[in-house]
DSSP file (Angstrom, degrees, kcal/mol; ACC not computed):
  #  RESIDUE AA STRUCTURE BP1 BP2  ACC     N-H-->O    O-->H-N    N-H-->O    O-->H-N    TCO  KAPPA ALPHA  PHI   PSI    X-CA   Y-CA   Z-CA
    1    1 A M              0   0    0      0, 0.0     3,-0.1     0, 0.0     0, 0.0   0.000 360.0 360.0 360.0 131.5    1.5   -1.5   13.5
    2    2 A P        -     0   0    0      0, 0.0    10,-0.1     0, 0.0    11,-0.1  -0.320 360.0 -99.5 -64.9 146.8   -0.4   -3.4   10.8
    3    3 A P        -     0   0    0      0, 0.0     8,-2.8     0, 0.0     2,-0.3  -0.364  43.2-152.8 -64.0 146.5   -3.2   -5.7   12.0
    4    4 A T  B     -A   10   0A   0      6,-0.3     6,-0.3    -3,-0.1     5,-0.1  -0.891   8.3-134.2-125.0 155.0   -2.2   -9.4   12.2
    5    5 A M    >   -     0   0    0      4,-4.3     3,-2.1    -2,-0.3     4,-0.2  -0.591  49.0 -76.1 -94.2 161.1   -3.9  -12.7   11.9
    6    6 A P  T 3  S+     0   0    0      0, 0.0     3,-0.4     0, 0.0    -1,-0.1  -0.361 124.5  37.1 -55.1 137.7   -3.3  -15.6   14.3
    7    7 A G  T 3  S-     0   0    0      1,-0.2    -2,-0.0    -3,-0.1     0, 0.0   0.384 130.0 -81.3  94.0  -3.5    0.0  -17.1   13.3
    8    8 A G  S <  S+     0   0    0     -3,-2.1     2,-0.2     1,-0.3    -1,-0.2   0.395  80.4 146.6  93.7  -3.5    1.5  -13.8   12.4
    9    9 A D        -     0   0    0     -3,-0.4    -4,-4.3    -4,-0.2    -1,-0.3  -0.489  43.7-131.9 -68.0 136.0    0.2  -13.2    8.9
   10   10 A S  B     -A    4   0A   0     10,-0.5    10,-2.3    -6,-0.3    -6,-0.3  -0.625  12.4-126.2 -91.1 148.2   -0.4   -9.5    8.4
   11   11 A L  B     -B   19   0B   0     -8,-2.8     8,-0.2    -2,-0.3     2,-0.1  -0.608  34.1 -93.3 -90.2 153.5   -3.6   -8.0    6.9
   12   12 A C     >  -     0   0    0      6,-2.6     4,-1.3    -2,-0.2    14,-0.2  -0.383  22.7-144.1 -63.1 136.3   -3.7   -5.7    3.9
   13   13 A L  T  4 S+     0   0    0     12,-2.5    13,-0.2     2,-0.2    -1,-0.1   0.726  97.7  53.6 -74.3 -21.5   -3.6   -2.0    4.8
   14   14 A G  T  4 S+     0   0    0     11,-0.3    -1,-0.2     1,-0.1    12,-0.1   0.940 129.6   9.0 -78.8 -49.7   -6.0   -1.3    1.9
   15   15 A C  T  4 S-     0   0    0      3,-0.1    -2,-0.2     0, 0.0    -1,-0.1   0.651  82.8-143.6-107.3 -20.8   -8.9   -3.7    2.6
   16   16 A G  S  < S+     0   0    0     -4,-1.3    -3,-0.1     2,-0.2    -5,-0.1   0.585  82.9  75.8  70.3   8.8   -7.9   -4.9    6.1
   17   17 A Q  S    S+     0   0    0      1,-0.1     2,-0.2     2,-0.1    -1,-0.1   0.754  75.0  66.8-120.0 -42.7   -9.2   -8.4    5.2
   18   18 A R  S    S-     0   0    0      1,-0.1    -6,-2.6    -6,-0.0    -2,-0.2  -0.560  82.0-109.1 -88.6 149.2   -6.9  -10.3    3.0
   19   19 A N  B     -B   11   0B   0     -8,-0.2     2,-0.3    -2,-0.2    -8,-0.2  -0.421  32.0-152.9 -68.7 148.1   -3.5  -11.5    4.0
   20   20 A R        -     0   0    0    -10,-2.3   -10,-0.5     7,-0.1     7,-0.2  -0.872  21.7-101.7-119.4 158.0   -0.5   -9.8    2.4
   21   21 A R    >   -     0   0    0      5,-0.4     3,-1.6    -2,-0.3     5,-0.1  -0.405  50.1 -87.0 -74.4 154.0    2.9  -11.1    1.8
   22   22 A S  T 3  S+     0   0    0      1,-0.3    -1,-0.1    -2,-0.1     3,-0.1  -0.285 115.3  24.0 -59.6 148.2    5.7  -10.2    4.1
   23   23 A A  T 3  S+     0   0    0      1,-0.2     2,-0.3    -3,-0.1    -1,-0.3   0.573 106.6  99.9  68.5  12.3    7.5   -6.9    3.2
   24   24 A Q    <   -     0   0    0     -3,-1.6    -1,-0.2     1,-0.1    -4,-0.1  -0.918  57.8-158.7-123.4 154.9    4.4   -5.8    1.4
   25   25 A Y  S    S+     0   0    0     -2,-0.3   -12,-2.5    -3,-0.1   -11,-0.3   0.626  75.1  44.9-105.7 -18.6    1.7   -3.4    2.6
   26   26 A L  S    S-     0   0    0    -14,-0.2    -5,-0.4   -13,-0.2    -1,-0.1  -0.917  80.4-115.6-126.6 151.3   -1.2   -4.3    0.3
   27   27 A C     >  -     0   0    0     -2,-0.3     4,-2.7    -7,-0.2     5,-0.2  -0.316  43.5 -97.8 -73.4 169.4   -2.7   -7.6   -0.9
   28   28 A R  H  > S+     0   0    0      1,-0.2     4,-2.3     2,-0.2     5,-0.2   0.900 122.9  51.5 -58.1 -45.0   -2.4   -8.4   -4.6
   29   29 A D  H  > S+     0   0    0      1,-0.2     4,-0.6     2,-0.2    -1,-0.2   0.923 113.5  43.7 -61.5 -45.1   -6.0   -7.2   -5.3
   30   30 A C  H >> S+     0   0    0      2,-0.2     4,-0.8     1,-0.2     3,-0.7   0.892 110.6  55.7 -68.7 -39.1   -5.5   -3.9   -3.6
   31   31 A W  H >< S+     0   0    0     -4,-2.7     3,-1.0     1,-0.2    -2,-0.2   0.929 110.1  45.4 -57.7 -45.7   -2.0   -3.4   -5.2
   32   32 A Y  H 3< S+     0   0    0     -4,-2.3    -1,-0.2     1,-0.2    -2,-0.2   0.575 101.9  66.9 -78.7  -7.7   -3.5   -3.9   -8.7
   33   33 A A  H << S+     0   0    0     -3,-0.7    -1,-0.2    -4,-0.6    -2,-0.2   0.678  84.6  92.8 -79.4 -18.9   -6.4   -1.5   -7.8
   34   34 A L  S << S-     0   0    0     -3,-1.0    33,-0.2    -4,-0.8    32,-0.1  -0.396  94.6 -93.4 -69.3 151.7   -3.8    1.3   -7.6
   35   35 A A     >  -     0   0    0     31,-0.6     4,-2.4    34,-0.4     5,-0.2  -0.322  34.3-115.2 -61.6 149.3   -3.2    3.3  -10.8
   36   36 A D  H  > S+     0   0    0      1,-0.2     4,-2.5     2,-0.2     5,-0.2   0.902 116.4  50.0 -53.8 -45.8   -0.4    2.0  -13.0
   37   37 A E  H  > S+     0   0    0      1,-0.2     4,-2.4     2,-0.2    -1,-0.2   0.872 109.1  51.8 -64.9 -37.0    1.7    5.2  -12.5
   38   38 A T  H  > S+     0   0    0      2,-0.2     4,-2.4     1,-0.2    -1,-0.2   0.928 111.1  47.4 -64.6 -45.0    1.2    5.0   -8.7
   39   39 A R  H  X S+     0   0    0     -4,-2.4     4,-1.3     2,-0.2    -2,-0.2   0.914 111.3  51.8 -61.2 -43.0    2.4    1.4   -8.7
   40   40 A R  H  < S+     0   0    0     -4,-2.5     4,-0.4    -5,-0.2     3,-0.4   0.929 112.0  45.6 -60.3 -45.8    5.4    2.3  -10.9
   41   41 A R  H >< S+     0   0    0     -4,-2.4     3,-1.2     1,-0.2    -1,-0.2   0.881 109.8  54.0 -67.2 -37.5    6.4    5.1   -8.5
   42   42 A L  H 3< S+     0   0    0     -4,-2.4    -1,-0.2     1,-0.2    -2,-0.2   0.742 104.0  57.7 -68.6 -21.3    6.0    3.0   -5.4
   43   43 A N  T 3< S+     0   0    0     -4,-1.3    -1,-0.2    -3,-0.4     2,-0.2   0.569  82.6 106.1 -83.5  -9.7    8.3    0.4   -7.0
   44   44 A L    <   -     0   0    0     -3,-1.2     2,-0.7    -4,-0.4    -3,-0.0  -0.516  58.5-155.2 -73.0 136.5   11.1    2.9   -7.3
   45   45 A H        +     0   0    0     -2,-0.2     2,-0.2     4,-0.0    -1,-0.1  -0.739  49.0 113.2-113.6  81.1   14.0    2.5   -4.8
   46   46 A D  S >  S-     0   0    0     -2,-0.7     3,-1.5     0, 0.0     4,-0.4  -0.619  85.0 -70.9-134.1-168.2   15.5    5.9   -4.6
   47   47 A D  T 3  S+     0   0    0      1,-0.3     4,-0.2    -2,-0.2     3,-0.2   0.723 129.6  49.2 -65.2 -21.6   15.9    8.7   -2.0
   48   48 A Q  T 3> S+     0   0    0     25,-0.2     4,-2.2     1,-0.2    -1,-0.3   0.392  80.3  99.8 -97.6   2.9   12.1    9.6   -2.2
   49   49 A A  H <> S+     0   0    0     -3,-1.5     4,-2.1     1,-0.2    -1,-0.2   0.898  82.4  49.4 -57.7 -44.0   10.8    6.0   -1.8
   50   50 A R  H  > S+     0   0    0     -4,-0.4     4,-2.3    -3,-0.2    -1,-0.2   0.901 109.4  52.0 -64.5 -40.5   10.0    6.5    1.9
   51   51 A D  H  > S+     0   0    0     -4,-0.2     4,-2.1     1,-0.2    -1,-0.2   0.906 109.1  50.3 -61.9 -41.9    8.1    9.7    1.2
   52   52 A R  H  X S+     0   0    0     -4,-2.2     4,-2.1     2,-0.2    -1,-0.2   0.900 109.1  51.8 -63.7 -39.5    6.0    8.0   -1.4
   53   53 A L  H  X S+     0   0    0     -4,-2.1     4,-2.4     1,-0.2    -2,-0.2   0.912 109.3  49.5 -62.9 -42.4    5.2    5.2    1.0
   54   54 A F  H  X S+     0   0    0     -4,-2.3     4,-2.5     1,-0.2    -1,-0.2   0.862 108.2  54.4 -64.4 -34.9    4.1    7.7    3.6
   55   55 A Q  H  X S+     0   0    0     -4,-2.1     4,-2.3     2,-0.2    -1,-0.2   0.906 108.2  49.7 -63.6 -40.7    2.0    9.4    1.0
   56   56 A L  H  X S+     0   0    0     -4,-2.1     4,-2.3     2,-0.2    -2,-0.2   0.947 111.3  48.2 -61.0 -49.1    0.3    6.0    0.3
   57   57 A F  H  X S+     0   0    0     -4,-2.4     4,-2.5     1,-0.2    -2,-0.2   0.906 111.4  50.3 -58.4 -43.3   -0.3    5.4    4.0
   58   58 A A  H  X S+     0   0    0     -4,-2.5     4,-1.7     1,-0.2    -1,-0.2   0.904 110.3  49.4 -63.8 -41.8   -1.8    8.9    4.4
   59   59 A A  H  <>S+     0   0    0     -4,-2.3     5,-2.5     2,-0.2     4,-0.2   0.900 110.8  50.1 -64.8 -40.4   -4.1    8.4    1.5
   60   60 A I  H ><5S+     0   0    0     -4,-2.3     3,-1.5     1,-0.2    -2,-0.2   0.917 109.3  51.4 -64.0 -42.7   -5.3    5.1    2.8
   61   61 A R  H 3<5S+     0   0    0     -4,-2.5    -1,-0.2     1,-0.3    -2,-0.2   0.841 108.3  52.1 -62.3 -32.8   -6.0    6.7    6.3
   62   62 A R  T 3<5S-     0   0    0     -4,-1.7    -1,-0.3    -5,-0.2    -2,-0.2   0.440 116.0-119.4 -82.1   0.5   -8.0    9.4    4.5
   63   63 A A  T < 5 +     0   0    0     -3,-1.5    -3,-0.2     1,-0.2    -2,-0.1   0.814  49.7 170.0  64.4  33.9  -10.0    6.6    2.8
   64   64 A V      < -     0   0    0     -5,-2.5    -1,-0.2    -6,-0.1     5,-0.1  -0.607  46.0-102.3 -69.5 131.7   -9.0    7.8   -0.7
   65   65 A P    >>  -     0   0    0      0, 0.0     3,-2.2     0, 0.0     4,-0.7  -0.318  29.7-121.2 -56.5 138.7  -10.2    5.1   -3.2
   66   66 A L  G >4 S+     0   0    0      1,-0.3     3,-1.1     2,-0.2   -31,-0.6   0.847 110.8  56.5 -53.9 -39.9   -7.2    3.0   -4.2
   67   67 A G  G 34 S+     0   0    0      1,-0.2    -1,-0.3   -33,-0.2   -29,-0.1   0.633 108.1  49.5 -68.5 -13.0   -7.6    3.8   -7.9
   68   68 A E  G <4 S+     0   0    0     -3,-2.2    -1,-0.2   -34,-0.0     2,-0.2   0.482  81.3 115.2-103.4  -5.7   -7.4    7.5   -7.1
   69   69 A I    <<  -     0   0    0     -3,-1.1   -34,-0.4    -4,-0.7     2,-0.4  -0.482  42.6-175.6 -70.1 130.8   -4.3    7.5   -4.9
   70   70 A Q        -     0   0    0     -2,-0.2     2,-0.3   -15,-0.1   -11,-0.1  -0.980   8.4-165.2-125.9 141.2   -1.4    9.4   -6.4
   71   71 A V        -     0   0    0     -2,-0.4     2,-0.1   -15,-0.0   -19,-0.1  -0.932  26.2-111.1-121.7 150.6    2.1    9.7   -5.1
   72   72 A T              0   0    0     -2,-0.3   -17,-0.1     1,-0.1   -20,-0.0  -0.387 360.0 360.0 -79.8 158.3    4.7   12.2   -6.2
   73   73 A A              0   0    0     -2,-0.1   -25,-0.2   -21,-0.0    -1,-0.1   0.466 360.0 360.0 -72.1 360.0    7.8   11.3   -8.1
């Protein structure tokens, strides 16, 4: 479960400090720190979308720098 701030706002999974919007996992700064291709692939809504999201989570847990995270198509 993502960390939350008082009042229910969730913290960014990337930096753990900034609030993120509902239904998003990263704050704006962390989202734009991802490579363009990674962002494009994470925006796809297809049968592999969930797998790509899990790849993102796994990379964040391994402390891979955001700009180096890659997800498969």
